[in-house]
N, C-alpha and C positions, 0 to 999 in steps of 0.2 A: 503494498499500499502506499501512495507516495506520501509522504510527512507535510504536515503545515507549519508554518513558522510565523508568530505574531510576535509583536514587540510592547512591550510596558516600560515605557521611558526607554532609555536605551538598552536596555536588557534584552537579549531574544529568548523565545522560548517556544521550546520544540514539543508540538502536539501530534501525536502519528497512532492509527490504529494498529492493532498488533491481536495477535492469534492468542486466545483467554488461556488454552492449551500450552503457549510459548510463558508466559507468564505463573501459571497457577502454582506450579513450585516455589518461585519464590515467593509466592502468599503463605505456602506451606510450612515455611522457616519460622513463622512465626505463629506461635503460639493458639490466638486464638482462630487459626485459619487451620493449624497442624490437622486437627481430625474432623475436617472438612470434606463432603464428598461432593466436589464441584460437576463430576459428570452430571446429577440430576439437576444441575441449574439450567441448562439447555444455552450456554452463553457463547458465543462464537469468537467476538472481537471485543476489546476493549481498547481506551484510550491510555496512551503513555507519554505523561507529559514530561519533559527534563527541561531543569529550570534551572539556570547557574544563579549565583547568589546576587539578591538584593532584585531577583526580577518579581514583577506580578504577576500573576497565576489566575487570580479571580479580582473584581473590581464591584461594586457597591450596584445594584440595578443590572445585574449581568444574569442571562437566561440562556441556556435551561439550568438548571442545579443538577450537580452531582453529588454521589457518595464516592467519597476520595479515600486511598489509600497508602501511605506513606512506605515507599520503599527503601528509599536511600535519602542521608541530608536531613536537614529540620525546616519546617515551615511555622510561620507567623501569622496569626488572625487579630485584627485591629476593623473598630468600626467606629464611622465618623458619626462625630457629636455636630449640635445645631449649632456650634459657636466654632466649627470647622478643626478643632482637634480631634486627634484619634484616641481611642479608648483602646488599649491591649485587651483582648478577649484571650489568647492561649497559643500555647505551642503546639505542634504534633511531630513526632521524633517516629522513627522506621517502626512498621508495626504497628502504628495505630490508627485508625479510621478517623475521618471528620466531614462534616453535610450531611449528616444522620437527621439530625434535629430540626432544621427547616422543610428536610422533605418529609418526613414524621408530622411535621404540624400545618401540611398543605401547600406550604409558601412554594412562590414559582421565581422569585426572583433572589439573587444572593444580598445580603445586608453587609459585607464585609469585603474587608480587603486583605488576599489571602497574599504572603509575600515569601519568599525563598530566603533563609536564613544563610543557608550553606548550600553548595553546588545538590540538588535535588531532583530525585526521581518521585514520580507520581503515580498510581492507577488510577483510572477515574471510571465510574459506572455510570450509568444511564437511569434515570429515578426507575425503569421499567427493569434493568437490572438489578438494581438495588434491593426492588419488592421479590425480585427471581432470588436475589442472594441469601435472603432473611428468611424465606419459606424451605429451603434448601439447605441451610446450613445452619442448625440450633445455636451452635457457640457463638456463631457471627451475629445471632439473631441477640443473646443475650449480650454481649458487647455493646452491641447498636443502643441497646435500651438502657443498659448501664450507662454508655456515656452519654447517653441522652438525658438522663436523670441528674447525674454529676453537673452536666455545664447549665442545666437550669438551673439548679439551685446556688451553684456559682454567680449566675445572671440574676437572680434572687437578693442575693448578700449584696452585690454589687450595687443590684438596683437600689435596696435600702439605704445604702450608703452612702450613694449619690441624692438620693432625696435628701437625706440630713444636711448634706453640703447645701444642696441647692436652697432648703430652708434657713439655714446660717446665712447663706449669701443672701437671701431675701431680706432677712433681718435685719442683716449688718447694711445692706446699701439701702433699705427702707429708712433706717435711722439717721445715715447722712443725707436723705433726701428731704427728711424730715428737720433735720438742723439747721439748712440751710436760709431755710425762711426765717424764726427766730432770730438767728443770729447774724445775719445782715438787718432786719428790725432795728436788734439792740445796736449795732453798730454805727447806724444812720442817726435813731436818737440821741446815742452818747454825744455824736457831731453837733446836732442841734442843740444838744445842752450845754454843751461848749459855747456856741453862740448865744444864746438865750443869757449866760451866766455875764458874759462881756458884758451885754446890752443891759441888764440890772443893773452892772458898779456903774457903768455910767451914769444911768438914769439917777440910781441910788445918790450919787454925789453932787449932782446938779439939782435936786430936790431937797438934800442937806443943807443947801445953802439958804433955803426959805424957810424963815422959822414957822410952826405950824400950832394951829389954834387946836382946842379940845376938841372942837365939831369935827376936822381935817383928821384926828388921830385915830377918833371912834369909828369913823366911815371907812378910812384904809384897815382898820382892826376886822370891823365888820366884813370888809371885800376878802381880806385876807382868810380867816377863817374859813369862808366859802372856798376858797382856793385849792386850800389843802386840807377839804374833809376828806375827799374819798376819793378814788381812781374811777367809779361806777357810778355814772348816773343813769336814767332810763332813754333807754335806746327811741329814737324817734325814725318814723317811715323818713323815705326819701322828701317826698314833698314837705312834710313837718318841720323838718332841719333845714331844708333850702328855704322855708318859709323865716324860720327862726333865723336864719345866717342874713338873711336880706335885711329882715326888719331893723336889728340889732345892729347891722353897719350901716344904714341909713341914718339912723338916731345918733351912732357916733362921728359919720360923716357931718350931717346937720351942726352937732355940736364942737366941731372945730378941732376934731379930734383927729392928730397923726398917725396915718395907718390902719386909719378905720377898717378897711375892705381885709384886710391881714389880720388883727385882731378880735375881728366881729366874729369870724366861723368857730377861734380858739376858745372864745368866750362862752358862745354856745356849746360847745363838746363839753363844759366843765358844768355846765348849767345854768349860766347868767342869765338875766333878764336885763332890758332895761330900766325897770321898776328900782331893781337893785343898783342898780349904777346912778343913780339921780341924786342921792346924796352927795358923792361928789362931784356932781355939777353945782350944785349948788352951795356947796362949803369951797371951793377953790374956783381964782382964777383962770381963765380960757386955757392961758399957755400951763400952768401948774397942773389944772384937768386934765390937759395933751399927757403931759408928762406921767400924771397918776396912774392915767390908763392905759397910756404902752407900757408902764412899767408892771402893771397887773396883769397885762396880755403877757410880758415876756414873763411872769412870774407862772400864768396859766399855762402856758405853753412849755415851761420848764417843769411842769408837776405832770402832764401831758406825757411829754419824754421820758421822764420817770418811771410814769405806769407802765409805758410803753415796754421800758429796759425790763420793769419787774415781770410783766406779761411775758416776756420773751423768755425771759431767764426761769420761770415758771413751764412754761411749754419745754424748755430745753429738759428740765428735773422732771416734767412729768413725763417724757420720752425715754430719757434714761428709768424712771422707775416703771414703765410699763415693760421694758425690755425685762428687767430684774422681774416682775410679777411674771412676763410668759417663760421665764428661766425658771423661779421655783413654785410656779402655780399657786400664787397667794391671792387671795381674794379683796378687793376693792370694799371697802364700807359702802352699805346701801346710804344714796344720796339724790336731792332731787337736783337738777339741771334746768335751768333755764336755756331753752335754744335761741330765745334771741340774743342774749349776753354771748352767747358762744360765736353766733355768727358775727354779731358786731366786733368782738374783739380779734375773730379772724379779717375782717375788713381792714381795723387796725393795723395789723402787722402787714399788712399785704397793702397797703395806702399808696405806699412809695412807687409801688409798680405800678397799682390803676392810675395814680398820676403822670408817671413819664408817658402813659399810652394816651395820657386824656381821657380816659375811660369814666363815664357815668355809670354810677351803681343807683337802680334802681330798687328799694326794698319797700315791698309790701308786707309789713309783718300784722297780718290778722288772725293768728293763733293765739285762741284765749279759752285757758290759760295756756301759756307757751311752755309750761315745766311738763319735765318726764322723771320719774322715780327709776334708778337706776345703778348698776354698779360698776358700769363703763364708767373710761376718762379718757377717749380716744377720740369724741368726736370732731376736733378741733384738729384731727388729721384727715378726717373728710372732707369738712366744709375747704381746708388749704387746700388740700388736691382739686376739689373740684371748680371753686374760685378760679385757682390759680392758672388751669386748664382751661378758665373761660376765658380768660385775662388773654392767654398766648391765642387762642383761636379768634379773639374781636380783633377787630381792623382798630387802626388811629382813629381817636373818638367816638368808638363804639358805645354800647352798652351793655351790662349787663343786669340780668334782673335776676333778686332773691325775693319770693314768696314765701309765706308760711303759712296753713291753715290745720283746722283740726274737719277730720274723719272720724266715724266710729271709732272709737280702741286705737286710734291712729293720731299722730303727730305729724304732718305731712312739710317737708321743705323742699322746694322747688328751685337750683340755682340753672338758669339757662343764658345763653349767647346768641347774637346775631353773625357769628362766622360763616364758613363756608360748609360745615356741617362735615358729618361722619360717612364717607363713602358705605355703602352697601356690602362690600367684600370686607368691608375691615370689620361692620357692626358685632359678626361671631366672633373676633378675635377680641374685642375691647377690654376683657377682666382677664386675660392671660398674661401671667407675670412675663416682664421682659418685654413685652411686645409693644411698639413704640411707633407713630408714623411720625416722628418729629427725627430733624437730622442728626445723625450722629454726633454723639457728645453733646446734644440738646437733653434729650430726655433718656432716662431711664426704663421708662417702659414699668414703673411698679405702682405708680401713681395712682391708679385705676383700680389694681390689684389688693392694693392695701384697701382702697376706698370699698369694695365688694367684701372684703372678708373682714371686714370690723362689721358692715353696716349689717349683713346677714348672720357672722356668725358670736360674736361680741354684743351685739343689739335686739338678736332675734328681729330683724327688720326685714326689709325689701328697698332695693333700689331697681328703677325702670328709665330706659332712656328711650327718649322720642328725637331725631332727627332728621332735618332734610335742608337742602340749601337755605341759608340764613335764620334758620330756626334749631339747636340742639337745645334739649333742656334733659338733666339728670334732676329725679325726683325720688325723694328719700323718703321711705315710710318707718316711722319709728313706734313701737308701742310703749304706751303712756307708762307701763310697768316692765321697761326695756331689757334685755341682756341676762336672756334665760329666764324666762318670768315665772313658769313653775318655782325654779328651784329659788329666784329671789323674795317670790312672796313669803316663804319659811325664812329664807336670810332676814327680811326688813323685820317680821314678828320677833324673830329673837334678839334682835339688835337695838329694835324700838324700844 
């Protein structure tokens, strides 16, 4: 029979049809084949493969499949992974067979690279010849089944190990993914705080040159107490907040206050109203009044930056705590969580990114009450990922919509954007880990997988996606008694 030569890389592989009687004696030198009676197998020819060192005999996707026995040399099997690397599967030495597992499982194409470690000679049997060999040779049949069992067990052990590594990698990469936003927010707030302190010193020196009446001192003390009382004020809807900022800024401008439209929004954010500021207008002359309000604005802005730093570091601490709880299977205490406050905190941390792209956030907080009872502490991760993705998908000067409402037994949060939408072929993969449509280096592919896992597993909730060009919405439904509700009821009862 004429021989065929193929090339794998630069190494030639010689494949020839040979008489089975010619090579049967070579097989019998190995114990599994020694007692076999090949005469009943009905085989006339088989393939003999001669492969020099480094040559590739089989590649993934190759068909048809063969059962092979190594006569000389040594072969190595490798499985390609999704990241382009090769995972070693095993070796075959003289007298050992390979290829029985995919044939016994009904596979049609190869999943491995088979390469020659040394100069090697291999006998190959077609699928039909493999079944004939099993039927006529009990010892070969036992060997094939034993090899398949051993290889499946080894594969399962390896798969379990790889799954643990993937879980660890997902956790580590997810932690880095989540630490970026609060870390960056704290850094920006620290820079703004430094500028505010410089401004406060400048205004304080200027104001110290003027003597103060008792009324002025009492007025400033009252405003000071309000400015430093708390980081948390009632979250307003977009319309209410915009109206309050415009009203206060117009009032400041009409009163001759410098930087009125800069300090107005900062004062509203900390809960100030025009009525509270009228005392300073009544007791201060116009120039002193402007300095006093700018001093107050810088102080309020500084408090807001301190709050952001505190919030950001709290997020970092929560993330580290979440990792510890994941590792040690600890339980969080039962508590009530205000969804509106959680959303507002996330918007504060992501505010800089939204301002850079000039993205407007329209809030419609209609859920009442907005509290859920839960043991979970990771909703901030959900809002961070969804709002951050919405910002990335939105065009410059675009709009993100955040709405809340109630349904029977559910508190619902909807986060939407008006970007290009998610293609239909991408939708089935949207919750898969490491899947991303962002450019290389711009996304980890972990954000939405983290979101789905937290909502469904930690809070016993649901998350749905609706997307078409110009309108993408993620709808999160959370049970009012979230996070494994059956166990939570008992836990809350025992800790109340």
